[in-house]
Structure formats: structure tokens, C-alpha cells
C-alpha positions as CSV (number, residue, x, y, z in Angstrom):
1,M,4.5,-19.4,14.4
2,S,5.9,-21.6,12.0
3,R,2.4,-24.1,13.3
4,I,0.5,-21.3,12.7
5,L,1.6,-20.4,9.0
6,K,1.7,-23.9,7.7
7,L,-1.9,-25.3,9.9
8,S,-3.6,-21.8,8.2
9,N,-1.7,-22.7,4.7
10,F,-3.0,-26.3,4.4
11,K,-6.6,-24.5,5.4
12,K,-6.4,-21.9,2.4
13,T,-4.5,-24.8,0.5
14,Y,-7.4,-27.5,0.6
15,H,-10.9,-24.5,0.7
16,Y,-8.8,-23.5,-2.8
17,L,-8.8,-27.0,-4.2
18,K,-12.5,-27.2,-3.3
19,R,-13.5,-24.4,-5.4
20,H,-10.9,-23.9,-7.9
21,G,-9.5,-27.4,-8.8
22,L,-6.0,-29.0,-9.1
23,K,-3.9,-26.8,-11.2
24,R,-4.9,-23.5,-9.8
25,A,-4.5,-25.1,-6.0
26,F,-0.8,-26.3,-6.9
27,Y,0.2,-22.7,-8.5
28,A,-1.4,-21.2,-5.4
29,A,0.6,-23.4,-3.5
30,K,3.6,-23.1,-4.7
31,E,3.3,-19.3,-4.7
32,R,3.0,-19.3,-1.3
33,M,5.8,-21.9,-0.6
34,E,7.9,-19.1,-2.7
35,K,6.5,-16.4,-1.3
36,E,7.4,-17.9,2.4
37,K,10.4,-18.8,1.5
38,A,11.4,-15.2,0.0
39,D,9.8,-13.5,3.2
40,T,12.3,-11.7,5.4
41,Y,10.0,-9.4,7.3
42,V,11.1,-8.0,10.7
43,F,8.9,-5.6,12.5
44,E,10.6,-2.7,13.8
45,P,9.4,-0.7,16.9
46,V,10.1,2.6,17.0
47,S,12.6,3.9,19.8
48,E,11.8,5.1,23.5
49,E,13.7,8.3,22.3
50,V,11.5,8.9,18.4
51,L,8.7,8.0,20.6
52,A,9.2,11.1,23.9
53,A,9.9,13.0,21.0
54,Q,7.0,12.7,19.3
55,K,5.4,13.4,22.8
56,K,7.5,16.6,22.8
57,E,5.9,17.4,19.8
58,S,2.1,16.4,19.7
59,D,1.9,20.1,21.9
60,A,1.6,21.6,18.8
61,F,-1.4,19.8,17.4
62,D,-4.6,20.2,18.6
63,I,-6.3,17.2,16.1
64,K,-8.3,14.9,18.7
65,F,-8.8,10.9,17.7
66,S,-12.0,8.9,18.6
67,I,-11.1,5.4,19.0
68,L,-14.2,2.9,18.4
69,V,-13.9,-0.7,19.6
70,P,-17.2,-3.0,20.0
71,A,-16.4,-5.7,21.8
72,Y,-17.6,-9.1,22.5
73,E,-16.5,-11.8,25.3
74,T,-13.0,-10.7,24.2
75,N,-10.1,-12.9,25.6
76,E,-9.1,-10.4,28.3
77,Q,-5.3,-10.6,27.8
78,Y,-5.9,-9.6,24.3
79,L,-8.1,-7.0,25.4
80,K,-5.9,-5.5,28.1
81,D,-3.3,-5.4,25.0
82,M,-5.6,-3.8,22.7
83,V,-6.5,-0.9,25.7
84,D,-2.7,-0.4,26.4
85,S,-1.7,-0.5,23.0
86,V,-4.3,2.7,22.7
87,L,-3.6,4.4,25.7
88,N,0.3,4.4,25.8
89,Q,0.3,6.3,22.1
90,S,2.5,8.9,22.2
91,Y,0.1,11.0,20.8
92,G,-2.5,11.3,24.0
93,N,-5.2,13.8,22.2
94,L,-7.5,10.8,22.4
95,E,-10.6,9.0,23.0
96,L,-11.0,5.1,23.6
97,I,-14.7,3.7,23.3
98,L,-15.8,0.6,24.1
99,A,-19.4,-0.3,23.3
100,D,-19.6,-4.2,25.0
101,A,-22.3,-6.5,24.3
102,S,-20.8,-9.6,25.9
103,Q,-23.3,-11.4,28.0
104,S,-20.4,-11.8,30.8
105,N,-18.7,-9.4,32.8
106,R,-15.5,-10.5,31.6
107,V,-14.7,-6.9,29.4
108,E,-16.5,-4.8,31.7
109,K,-14.6,-6.4,34.9
110,V,-11.0,-5.6,32.8
111,I,-11.8,-1.6,32.1
112,A,-12.9,-1.2,36.1
113,G,-9.2,-1.7,36.3
114,Y,-8.0,1.1,34.6
115,E,-8.2,4.8,35.7
116,D,-8.2,6.8,32.9
117,A,-10.6,9.5,31.8
118,R,-9.7,9.1,28.0
119,I,-11.7,5.6,28.4
120,I,-15.3,5.6,28.1
121,Y,-16.8,2.3,28.4
122,K,-20.9,1.6,27.4
123,R,-22.5,-1.7,28.3
124,L,-25.1,-2.4,25.5
125,T,-28.3,-3.8,26.7
126,H,-28.3,-6.2,23.8
127,N,-26.5,-7.4,21.1
128,G,-27.2,-5.9,17.7
129,G,-24.5,-7.1,15.2
130,I,-21.2,-5.4,14.7
131,S,-22.7,-2.7,12.7
132,L,-25.0,-1.2,15.1
133,N,-23.0,-2.1,18.2
134,T,-20.4,0.2,16.4
135,N,-22.9,3.0,15.5
136,Q,-23.6,3.0,19.0
137,A,-19.9,3.7,20.4
138,L,-20.1,6.2,17.0
139,M,-22.9,7.9,19.2
140,Y,-20.7,9.5,21.7
141,A,-17.2,10.3,19.2
142,T,-16.3,13.8,20.2
143,G,-12.8,13.8,17.9
144,D,-12.1,15.2,14.9
145,Y,-10.8,12.0,13.4
146,V,-12.6,8.6,14.6
147,G,-10.4,5.5,13.9
148,L,-11.6,1.9,14.2
149,L,-9.8,-0.8,16.1
150,D,-10.7,-4.7,16.3
151,H,-11.0,-5.6,20.2
152,D,-8.2,-8.3,20.0
153,D,-5.8,-6.1,17.8
154,L,-3.0,-3.6,18.5
155,L,-1.9,0.1,17.7
156,T,2.2,0.7,17.6
157,P,2.5,3.3,19.8
158,D,3.2,5.8,16.9
159,A,0.4,5.3,15.2
160,L,-2.1,8.4,16.5
161,Y,1.4,10.6,16.3
162,E,1.9,9.6,12.6
163,M,-2.1,10.1,11.4
164,A,-1.7,13.8,13.2
165,L,1.3,14.7,11.5
166,C,-0.5,13.5,8.3
167,I,-3.6,15.7,9.0
168,K,-1.3,18.2,10.2
169,T,1.0,18.4,6.8
170,A,-2.6,18.5,4.3
171,S,-3.7,21.0,6.8
172,K,-1.1,23.1,5.8
173,R,-1.2,22.7,2.0
174,G,-5.0,23.6,2.6
175,E,-6.5,20.5,2.2
176,E,-8.8,18.8,4.7
177,L,-8.3,15.0,4.4
178,Q,-11.1,13.3,5.3
179,L,-9.9,9.6,5.2
180,I,-6.2,8.8,6.0
181,Y,-5.2,4.6,6.4
182,S,-1.9,3.2,7.4
183,D,0.2,0.1,6.5
184,E,-0.3,-3.0,8.8
185,D,0.6,-6.7,9.3
186,K,-0.3,-9.5,11.1
187,C,1.4,-10.7,14.9
188,N,0.6,-14.1,16.5
189,A,-1.7,-14.9,19.5
190,D,0.3,-14.0,21.8
191,A,2.0,-10.7,19.8
192,T,6.0,-12.0,19.6
193,V,6.1,-12.6,16.3
194,Y,5.0,-10.2,13.5
195,F,4.5,-11.4,9.7
196,E,3.0,-10.7,6.6
197,P,3.0,-7.0,5.9
198,H,0.6,-5.3,4.2
199,R,2.2,-2.1,1.9
200,K,-0.6,-0.8,0.5
201,P,-0.7,2.5,-2.4
202,K,-1.7,5.6,-2.6
203,F,-5.2,5.6,-3.2
204,N,-6.7,3.5,-6.4
205,L,-10.3,3.6,-7.0
206,D,-10.5,0.2,-9.3
207,L,-8.3,-1.8,-6.9
208,I,-10.4,-0.8,-3.4
209,L,-13.5,-1.6,-6.0
210,S,-11.3,-5.1,-6.4
211,N,-10.6,-5.2,-2.4
212,N,-10.3,-3.8,0.6
213,Y,-6.9,-2.7,0.5
214,I,-7.5,-0.1,3.2
215,C,-8.3,-2.2,5.7
216,H,-6.5,-1.2,9.0
217,F,-5.0,1.3,10.6
218,C,-7.5,3.6,9.2
219,V,-9.6,6.9,10.9
220,M,-11.9,9.2,9.1
221,K,-13.9,12.7,10.0
222,R,-15.9,12.2,11.8
223,Q,-18.9,14.0,11.1
224,L,-18.2,12.4,7.3
225,M,-18.5,8.6,9.5
226,Q,-21.2,10.2,11.9
227,E,-23.4,11.0,8.8
228,L,-23.1,7.8,7.1
229,Q,-23.0,5.4,9.8
230,F,-22.5,1.7,9.9
231,R,-25.0,-0.4,7.9
232,S,-26.3,-4.2,9.4
233,V,-26.9,-5.1,5.9
234,C,-23.1,-5.4,5.3
235,D,-22.2,-7.2,8.7
236,G,-18.5,-9.1,8.3
237,A,-17.8,-5.6,5.8
238,Q,-19.2,-3.2,7.5
239,D,-15.7,-1.2,7.3
240,F,-15.3,-1.8,3.6
241,D,-18.9,-0.5,2.8
242,L,-18.5,2.3,5.4
243,V,-15.3,3.3,3.2
244,L,-16.8,2.6,-0.4
245,R,-19.4,5.1,0.6
246,A,-16.9,7.8,2.1
247,V,-15.6,7.3,-1.3
248,S,-18.6,7.7,-3.2
249,T,-19.6,10.6,-1.1
250,M,-16.2,12.3,-1.7
251,M,-16.9,12.1,-5.6
252,G,-20.1,14.0,-5.4
253,K,-23.2,13.8,-6.7
254,D,-22.2,14.1,-10.5
255,K,-22.3,10.0,-11.3
256,R,-20.5,10.2,-14.5
257,P,-17.6,13.1,-14.0
258,G,-15.7,13.1,-17.3
259,Q,-12.8,13.7,-15.5
260,A,-10.7,12.1,-12.5
261,K,-11.6,13.9,-9.5
262,T,-8.7,14.2,-6.9
263,L,-9.9,12.9,-3.3
264,P,-8.9,14.0,0.5
265,I,-7.6,11.1,1.0
266,A,-4.1,10.0,2.3
267,N,-2.5,6.8,3.1
268,I,0.6,6.4,5.7
269,P,3.4,4.1,4.5
270,K,4.3,2.9,8.0
271,V,2.8,0.0,9.3
272,L,1.0,1.6,12.0
273,Y,-1.3,-1.4,13.5
274,H,-1.2,-5.3,13.9
275,W,-3.7,-7.9,13.3
276,R,-3.4,-10.3,15.7
277,C,-3.9,-14.2,14.5
278,H,-5.6,-16.5,16.7
279,E,-8.0,-19.7,15.9
280,A,-10.9,-17.4,16.0
281,S,-9.5,-14.8,13.7
282,T,-10.4,-14.3,10.1
283,A,-6.9,-13.5,9.5
284,E,-5.7,-17.3,11.3
285,N,-8.8,-18.6,9.4
286,P,-10.5,-17.0,6.1
287,E,-13.3,-20.0,5.7
288,S,-14.2,-18.7,9.2
289,K,-16.1,-15.7,8.6
290,R,-17.3,-17.0,4.6
291,Y,-20.5,-14.2,4.9
292,A,-18.2,-11.0,5.5
293,Y,-17.2,-11.9,1.7
294,E,-20.5,-12.2,0.5
295,A,-21.7,-8.9,2.1
296,G,-18.5,-7.4,0.7
297,K,-19.7,-7.9,-2.7
298,R,-23.2,-6.2,-1.8
299,A,-21.2,-3.8,-0.6
300,V,-19.6,-3.0,-3.6
301,E,-22.7,-3.9,-6.0
302,D,-24.2,-1.1,-3.8
303,F,-21.3,1.2,-4.9
304,L,-21.9,0.6,-8.6
305,R,-25.4,1.6,-8.0
306,A,-25.1,4.8,-6.1
307,R,-22.7,5.9,-8.5
308,G,-25.1,4.9,-11.6
309,F,-22.6,2.1,-13.1
310,K,-24.1,-1.2,-14.7
311,G,-22.5,-4.2,-14.0
312,T,-22.5,-7.3,-12.4
313,V,-19.8,-7.9,-9.4
314,S,-18.5,-12.1,-8.8
315,H,-15.9,-13.2,-6.2
316,S,-12.9,-14.1,-7.8
317,R,-10.9,-17.1,-7.0
318,H,-9.6,-15.6,-4.0
319,L,-11.6,-14.9,-0.7
320,G,-12.5,-11.1,-0.4
321,F,-11.5,-10.3,-4.1
322,Y,-14.2,-9.2,-6.4
323,Q,-14.2,-8.7,-10.4
324,I,-16.6,-6.3,-12.1
325,E,-18.0,-6.9,-15.6
326,Y,-19.4,-3.3,-16.8
327,E,-22.5,-3.7,-19.3
328,P,-22.1,-2.7,-21.9
329,D,-18.4,-2.1,-21.3
330,L,-16.2,0.4,-19.0
331,F,-16.2,3.2,-21.3
332,E,-19.7,3.7,-21.0
333,N,-19.8,3.6,-17.4
334,R,-17.0,5.6,-16.7
335,T,-16.2,8.2,-18.6
336,D,-13.9,9.5,-16.6
337,V,-11.1,6.6,-17.9
338,A,-9.5,6.6,-21.3
339,L,-7.0,3.8,-20.8
340,V,-7.1,0.2,-20.2
341,G,-4.4,-1.5,-20.5
342,G,-3.2,-5.5,-19.8
343,R,-0.7,-8.2,-19.2
344,L,2.0,-8.9,-21.8
345,L,3.2,-12.0,-21.8
346,D,6.4,-14.0,-22.8
347,T,6.9,-17.0,-24.5
348,H,7.5,-18.9,-21.2
349,N,3.6,-17.5,-19.7
350,R,5.8,-15.0,-17.8
351,I,4.6,-11.4,-17.1
352,T,7.0,-9.1,-19.1
353,G,4.9,-5.7,-19.1
354,G,2.2,-4.6,-19.4
355,I,1.5,-2.2,-16.4
356,Y,4.4,0.0,-15.3
357,S,5.5,2.8,-12.4
358,E,5.8,6.3,-13.8
359,D,9.6,5.4,-14.4
360,G,8.8,2.6,-16.7
361,T,9.1,-0.6,-14.0
362,S,7.3,-3.2,-15.1
363,L,5.0,-3.8,-11.7
364,Y,4.7,-7.9,-12.1
365,Q,7.9,-8.8,-14.8
366,G,8.6,-11.8,-14.7
367,L,5.7,-13.7,-12.5
368,H,4.3,-16.5,-14.1
369,K,0.6,-16.5,-15.1
370,E,-0.9,-18.3,-12.7
371,Y,0.6,-16.4,-9.8
372,S,-1.7,-13.5,-8.3
373,G,1.3,-11.7,-6.9
374,Y,1.6,-9.6,-4.0
375,M,-2.0,-9.1,-2.3
376,H,-3.0,-11.0,-5.4
377,R,-2.5,-7.8,-7.0
378,A,-1.6,-8.8,-9.9
379,V,-4.7,-10.6,-10.9
380,L,-6.9,-7.1,-9.6
381,R,-8.2,-4.8,-11.7
382,Q,-6.8,-1.4,-10.5
383,E,-5.8,2.2,-11.8
384,A,-2.2,2.4,-13.4
385,Q,0.3,5.6,-13.7
386,M,1.2,3.7,-17.5
387,I,0.1,0.7,-19.3
388,D,1.6,-0.4,-22.6
389,I,-0.1,0.1,-26.3
390,R,0.9,-3.6,-27.2
391,C,-2.2,-4.6,-25.2
392,M,-4.3,-1.7,-24.7
393,K,-8.3,-0.4,-25.7
394,A,-8.9,3.4,-25.5
395,S,-12.2,5.1,-25.1
396,P,-12.8,7.8,-27.9
397,E,-10.8,10.3,-26.2
398,G,-8.1,8.1,-25.8
399,E,-8.5,7.3,-29.8
400,K,-7.9,10.8,-30.4
401,L,-5.0,11.6,-28.2
402,L,-3.0,8.4,-29.9
403,E,-4.0,9.6,-33.3
404,E,-2.6,13.2,-32.4
405,L,0.4,11.2,-30.9
406,L,1.2,9.4,-33.3
407,G,-0.3,11.4,-36.8
408,L,-2.4,8.1,-37.9
409,P,-5.6,7.2,-37.8
410,Y,-6.7,4.6,-34.9
411,L,-6.8,0.9,-36.1
412,K,-9.0,-1.5,-33.8
413,N,-8.3,-4.9,-34.1
414,P,-11.5,-6.3,-35.4
415,V,-11.3,-9.1,-33.0
416,T,-10.5,-7.6,-29.9
417,G,-11.1,-4.5,-29.7
418,R,-8.1,-3.5,-28.7
419,F,-5.5,-1.1,-30.4
420,D,-3.6,-2.9,-33.2
421,F,-0.4,-1.9,-32.8
422,R,1.4,-4.3,-35.4
423,N,-0.7,-2.8,-38.6
424,S,-0.4,0.4,-37.1
425,L,3.4,0.7,-36.2
426,K,6.5,-0.6,-37.7
427,K,8.1,-3.5,-35.6
428,E,11.3,-1.7,-34.6
429,A,8.5,1.3,-33.3
430,D,9.3,2.3,-29.5
431,Y,6.8,0.9,-27.5
432,M,7.8,1.7,-24.5
433,E,8.2,5.6,-25.2
434,I,4.8,5.7,-27.4
435,S,3.5,4.1,-24.4
436,R,5.0,6.8,-21.9
437,N,4.0,9.4,-24.0
438,L,0.5,8.7,-24.6
439,C,0.2,8.1,-20.4
440,R,1.2,11.4,-20.0
441,M,-1.3,13.1,-22.7
442,V,-4.0,11.3,-21.0
443,K,-3.2,12.5,-17.4
444,E,-2.4,15.5,-18.4
445,K,-6.8,15.6,-19.5
446,N,-7.3,14.9,-15.7
447,L,-8.2,11.1,-16.7
448,R,-7.9,7.6,-15.0
449,I,-5.8,4.6,-17.0
450,V,-6.8,1.3,-15.5
451,W,-5.2,-1.6,-15.7
452,D,-7.3,-5.4,-16.5
453,P,-4.9,-8.6,-16.3
454,S,-8.0,-10.4,-17.5
455,M,-6.9,-9.0,-21.1
456,T,-3.5,-10.6,-22.0
457,E,-1.1,-10.2,-25.3
458,K,1.7,-13.0,-25.7
459,L,4.4,-11.5,-27.5
460,D,6.2,-13.5,-29.8
């Protein structure tokens, strides 16, 4: 695997250097090497005893899954591994639907070797592209939920059990989930080594508009997926486009709601999907599908248009990651947002605050300002539990809440447009406590808090 990673990193650094210059390429390579040195990830598969217990418990569930796989000239061993990973699930109430657009019969020959009624094989008359091919498979889905699986990737044996358990648990609370997603990792070509785990947060609207962090493994309510279907105009980012349109549907017809709406989306913080890396895969060579990033940009633009948000979408310096510039600003477009916070830097140009977890932990503490952080999240706009008033802009509603909290008029810096904390508060003020209380008040109003790392305040 070390050869694969070094080759992959060389390619990434070379292309990054061409796009962004020597300084940024230096910091990107330096950060990548530091991450690899600190990486201690080992995938630990579920034991046979646990899988056996899951099989017994599964009898109490009545949820059926349809797994869609568009196939095209798939490597026979990769295909067999993928099929086995589905059929060997500890939760067996499933159907595996393959839409084969190959010109040869290599896929058909492999599937002919299986005698399992849960496999539905459909030979397509022509290759219409990934979206149309997947729609062909979707036509035959009869499950309660539909999952998407690439033809050369793998599900962990407990993937569908964990999905069913999550759905069942939510149902007991009276909630019908529409979308569920899990963590994922990557594996080498022969699936013997696992690396680069992607640990995902709970649903985060602004983060999904910055990057398709949901990706694999996800399942969606069948009726919703069949209603939306896949769009060829977004081939290469068709899954991302589908998720964004599903999110928009769940948000409702009110394009500019005055409050944040809790959506029926859940995440499972376990690795349930292995993304196989080989020379032809996007995971190994992101440049191999450059068109996919243009399609992703188009998907975000279409989301903004559907919601009535005015803004422009551009590529960030990392492939597959996007930036939105709202017109005239975020608050004008997003009446559900009360506060926008930014980064706080110390005198050594390292992040010392700005976005915090609920317990007040700084999420990117100590990270150099040129670094992008885990999964590049330190440079992505995202919803936050708590931001810092020392680098903050507020909507009119947010200004009123701060005035109520402080008993003082809201002062705005005439240059930056941010809250003028230096002229509003005493130097010894407890900024963290004020920030915590303000963000609590905002959340009680069911409004969103957004962190925007393009806003930076350097502390003395």
C-alpha cells in the first residue's frame, strides 16, 4: 500500500502545484506527510459472534433493502468480491440489482455463477451513462430503502444490519428516516489493507453544500429516490446531486424559512463501506474524473436556484470542494441563519479558536492557517454548535439577541462589518462565556450558526 499512497500523493502534489503555486503546494504536501506519519488507523471487522447475534436479531426487523449496482466491464474479481459482500450480510432481507451496460459478457458470466434469488441481473441494451444506467436498476427496486454501491467497492458484513437498526430505532421515536449514511474508509486493490477513514458528522447543511461528505454508504427511502431519480446532467456527481435534491425536498416548499428545520436524516458513526483504490478509481486518482467536479459544482448551483438563494459557486483549491458567494450576503439569502463566525489566529498564525463543539473545545486548535485539516474541513463553511463573538457577523435577529444578552447596543466595525468586540466589551470580559450564551439563545430560537473560515481575526 505504501507504493500506492506515495504514487497517489505525488500525483496530488503535482496537480496541486500546477493549480495553486509553490507556497500552497508546499503546505499541502507538508500537511499530508504529517497526517500519514500520525495515522494509526486499523479497520477492525465485526466478530463472527457479533454477526451471528445480528442475524438472530434481524428476524425482528421487516425492512427490505434494494442495493443498486451499475456495472460496466468490471474486473471479475472485484465484481465477485462486491457481490459476496452484499450476499454475506448479517441482515439478509435484501435484493441486489445489477444494471450491466458492458459490451462484453464478463459481468454476466460472473453473475451466472451465483444461485441466489436475491440477485436481479439486467443486461442493458446500450450504455446510457451512469445516471441512466442507475435509473434502470432503480425501476426494479422493491425495497423500503435503496442503497448505492459501486461495482468495485465493498460493504462490511454488518452494513445493512446497522442501517436497519438505525431505521427501527428512529421509528420507535415516531420518526421515519429518509436518508441514512455511515462512515467509510479506503482499501487497496486486493482489499487487504484499509486506510483513510472518513469519520462524518451529523447532518450539516452548509458542509454538504461545500462537499459531498455523505458519499458512501448511504441509503434513501425508495419512494423518494424513485421520485427524484438520477440526472445525466450531473453524471460523475450524480449521487451528490441526488442527495442535494433530497435535502431540498425535505426542507419543504418554503424557500426561505425563518427557522432551521430538523430533517429526517441520520448518520451511523461506523465504517460500513470500503472504497477500493486502484489505478482506474477516483479514490486513487482524483484527476481521472475531473468532469465529476464540474458536475458537483452544477449540483450545488441547482440547489441554490431551487431554494431561491442568489449566489455563485466556485471550486476551492481542493478537488470536489466548493465555495459559495451569496449575493448580497448570506443573511439576505438565509433567514434561518443568525450568526456567522470565523477563525481566530494567534501570533504564530495558528488557529486558536473560532468554532467550538458543544463543550467549548476548539475544533481546529493549533492548526496552521495554511493547513486545511481533516477532510479539508478547516477551510470549509459549515454549521457550528458555537462560534466566537471576537470574529462574528450577526443578522438583525442575532444583533437583538446579543443586545439582550449584554444590555448594550450592538456595535458594528465599519470596516469589516463584524461585531466590534474591542469597543463594546472590556478587555477582561469572558468572551467564551458570552459566546456560549449567545449561541445557546440562537439555538433556542431554532436558528442556524454558520462558521466561515474565510473570516479571520488575528489576536494580539
